[in-house]
N, C-alpha and C positions, 0 to 999 in steps of 0.2 A: 428546430423546436419541433416536438409529437401533440397530441392532443394533452397527453396528460398534464404538459408543457406546460401545459396552458386550462389549466386544470378542468379538462374537456375531461371526466368518466363515462365509459360506456357502461352499463351496465349494473351489472351486485354482484360480477367470480372475479378474485383473487390471482395481477396477471400474474407470469415468473421472475424471473430475476432481470427477464434483460426481456419482457413482454414482446418475442417472438417467437417465430418459427423452429425458431436456432438453443426453446428450452427442453424445448424434445433432446433429452441427450445424441446423442451420432448427430444429429441436421449439423448440415454444413452450408451455408448461404453466402456466390461470390459473384462479381454484378465484370466486366467490361460496361464503360460506357464509354461513346463513341461523339462528339463534337471538337463537329469542325462547317466553319465558313458561312455565311452569311446573301445576304440579296434573292437573288431570283432561283428559279429552277432550274438545275440542269441536269436533265439525267443522267448518272452518272458521276456524276460531277459534286452535285449536293444543292443545298447546304445538308447536313449528317447530324441526326440527328437520333442520336438512336442503340443501339447495346443489346449483350446477353445475359441477365439468371443463371446460375444455376441453382440446382437445391443437392445434394449430396444425403441422400434419408435414413444413412449412420455412418456411425464410424468407417467399414471395415469395405470390399468392395464391391458393390449394388448390383455386377452380370456374374459374383462366383456368390450372395451373399440375397435371394431374392427376399421380396415384404407384401405380404398378402396385401390389396389395393382394391380401391374401386373405383369409377367415377358417375359424374353428369352432368349430362348438360342441360339449363333450360334454359333455351337456345342456341340452335346449331349452326348458325353462321360462324362460323368458328371451324376449329383444327387443333386436332388434338393428339400427334400421331401412335402408333402404339398400341393406340387401343383396344381392336378386336382381340391381343390376341389378351391382355388386359380383361378382358370381357370373358373370350374362352379358361384363363387360369386361376384370375383373380389375381395376377403376382403381378408387383412391379421388380423388372429385374435392368433399372438402370438409372444414371443418373437422367434429373429432370428437368429439360432446356428450358424457360418463354425467352419469344423473342421478340419480330417481328410478323405481321402477315409473310413476307419476298425473301424468310432467309431459313422460315423452317431446314427447306433441306436442308445449309449447309451442315446447320448446327449438327441435323439427325445423322449426315456420317460422318461430322469430326467424329458426335460420339462413337459411335463404329473407331472410330483412328484413335482412341483410349482408350477405345473395351485391348480390339489389337496388343498399345504398347504392354496397357500395365498386366497381360498375362505373358507376354513373354514368348521367345522362344516356344516351338513343341506342342499349343498348343489352337487352333481354332474359332478364333472366335464366331461365337452366334449369340443374336441382338435385336431388342426391334426397340429403339429409345427412343424416351415421351419427352415430345414438342410439344409448347402451348405454344398460339400466338395472339396476339392485338394487332391494329393498326397504323400503323403510327404514321399514313401517309404525307397527312393536316399536314406537318409540323419537320416534316422525313420526306428528304428524295428516294422511296422505300423502292422505287424500282431498280435504285441503282444496288441497290445488294451489298450492301456498305460492309456489312457480317464476314469474316470469313473463318476461316480455320484457325487461324493465331485469335480473333476473341475469342474461342468459345472457349478453348484450353486456354487462354490466360483466363477469364471465366474457371472455370472447374483450376483451377492450379488454388489460385487468392480465396476459393469456395476456405472456409470455416465459420466454427461458431464461438458464440456471446454477438455481440449489441450486428446489427445487421443495417447499412445503408439503405435508407429508404426516397419516396420523392423519387426527382429527373435522373435513374440512376439507374443500370441493366439493362434491361429489357422495356425494364419502362422507362426509358429518358425521356423519348417524342412523346409520350402519351395525352390522349387527353380527359376530362375524369367529370362529367356534368356541370361541364365547360368552364372549371377550371380546369391550370394545370397539375393533369393527371401523375398517377407511376410508379413505382412500387411502395407496399404499404405491409407491414405485419405488426402479429401481436396475437400474446396466446394467455391458456388459462390455466391455471393449476385448482385441480381438484379436490375437499377436503378430505383428510380422510376419511371422515366416511361413507363417501363417498368413489372406495376406490384409490384418491389420493394421485388421481393420474392427470396428466397434463396431455393437452391441445392445443397444439398453433396452427398458424393461416399468415398466408405469405399472400399475397395477389399482385398481377402488373390491374391499374384501372385503368378502364378508357371506359367506360361505360358512361350512359344517365345522361339526362335532359338536367340546366338549372332548375327551374321550375321545380321539378319534382323534390332534389334534392334537402333531407331529413336530416337532421342530429337529433339521437335522445328521445323520436317524436316528433321534435321541432322544424318546421317543414321554413329552414331559414332560408332555402336555396330562393322561393320568392322579396324577399329582405336584404339580393342579393344582387338586383338586375344590373342594381347605376354599378358593377363592376363589368363593360368588356366582352364582349362572348366573338372564341375565335371566330375569323373570317376562315367556314368552310367550302369544299367546294361547292353547294347546292345546299340551301335550310334548310331540306329536311335530308341534313344527314350529322346534326342533332341527335343525339343517342340514340348513335346509326354506329359507334367502337361495341369492344366489350370489353368482359372482365375472366382473366383462368384465375383460380381460387384452385391453389395448396393450403390440405391440411394435411397435418404431422402428429399422431398419437402414441405412447405409447404403451395405452391401457390395450390390452388382450386379442385382437379382434378377424373376423372371420372373414373372407372377402363379400360381402353380404350385409354386414357393419359397415364394412367400409363406405359402400353405395349409398346406404343410411347416413354416415354423415356427413358423405361429399352431398348431398342432398340437401342438411341442413344450411351447407356458404348460403345455396342459394334463400334461403329464409334472412340473413344475412345485406346481406344484395338488397331484398325489399322492405327492409328496415330502412336502408339508406335515402331508400326514389328506386332504386332499378324496379324496373319491369321487366328485360329478355325481351327489350324492345323486336323487332320483327328481324332488322341490320343487324344486333348485337347477336354478339359467341361468346357467352356463360359456363365455356366450361368449371367441371370442378375435381378437382379429384382426393382420394384420399389414403394416404397409407400406416398399416400401422408397427413401430418396430416391437409389438409384447411375442413378439417370437421371435426368433435370428436365426434359427437349427431347423429354415426352411430345405428342403433339397435343391439343390444349384442344376440351373439352365446347361448348365456345360454340357461342351457334344463329348468330355471325357470323362464325363462324371459316371459311379456307379453307384443311380440311386436307393436307400433302401425298399424293401416289399412297402415297410410301414412304418411311420411315424408320428411321436403323438406333439400339442400343440396343447397353451393353454387356451380359453374363449370365455369373454363376459356373459357372463350369462342375459340377453338383451330386457331381462325386467330391472337390469341396472344396466339398462345404456341411456335412459332419459337425462346425466348434468352428462354426458356430454356431447346431446344435441345440446344442448342448452350453449357448453361454452365453443359448441362452434358458429355459433351466430352469432353470440357476442364479441368473437375477437374477429370471427369477420367482419361485419360492420365496425371496432373499433382499428381495420386493415387501413381498408375506406378512406379515412378518417386521417387515418396516420399519414395513406400518401397524398394526398390530398393539402394536407396544409404542411409538409416536407416541401415538395416540389415548389415550390417558387416559381418564377412569372418567367418563361422565356419565350424570347422569338426564333420561328425558326424559317423554314422553304417560303420564299416569298415576302416575308415581311410581315405573315404572319403571329400573331400575336396570344397565348394561351398564359392569361392571368394568376398570380399562384393566389389559393385560397386566405387568406389571413388570421391567425390562427386564435388572435386578437379577437376580431373581433370579432369568428363567430362562439367563440368565449364567450362577450356580450349579448348573445344572439340568444345563447339557452340561461341566461342571470335569471 
């Protein structure tokens, strides 16, 4: 169940049909979830509580059809690969992978494999894949590196539009958020026609925050939930030491600098739920726009035009998109929390799910 299933409405904006990042036409999401074993941690054997999530930015080939994109770090104790290229050229030229910290390499390399296979004979691949991470080492045998190439390929192959599975799925399987079980969450907003009618979707992998700061709709609910046991961290100072990755998608026609501006606003959504970009947290956000689909390809065998035209939203009309990103990010985090459920992982550590009914009662 999601926040709205419990009567929890975030903000004043209107969600799309699925209230998900997939409300942006062409965007697809796929997960591979890995849950194996119980008991004491044995590196390389488990218990396993991890996975991978893939976000496909449009219905074509992201390798041949790049999109304008931008990113922002609220706090840089984390990793999103491919950011040097994105910073230099403002282009997203791959699907987006999200996984645990120790599995970034295998996800990145497998995306290259997927590109090589998709291009076929006679074409040479060139790719700087985008892969983000958060650390799931409290519940998962993270050093065992259990995510394999076949898991990445399965998540990519299963990616679809429509409803998105949330909570303890995909890359979010072993994540902890504000002292509760966290994971994958998503939400969307559709602007009214007077503001362009554009759609904004956000997907988060929420693994950040401390219990006492958790806030929903401006209410400091975390302080009222102190009776719920907290997961045993490797040491007490680890509370708040996780991370959050946020992916923002929109069909508004934006240039790279405007995508960066939207990515920054995702940090305000994190702040509204009590996240503070703590010292040991990696809080990274990427925004891409599907509003210009005919950009010159990065392919090595391309013969790009000397000039081309794009459609651009005037900055004077961008504020409604900012508000949509903030609201959708906040709701995506709450969705991740109420959808995750309770999970026991390595060494018997338990992260309790946030009871949506109890949360709703605290907001009335």
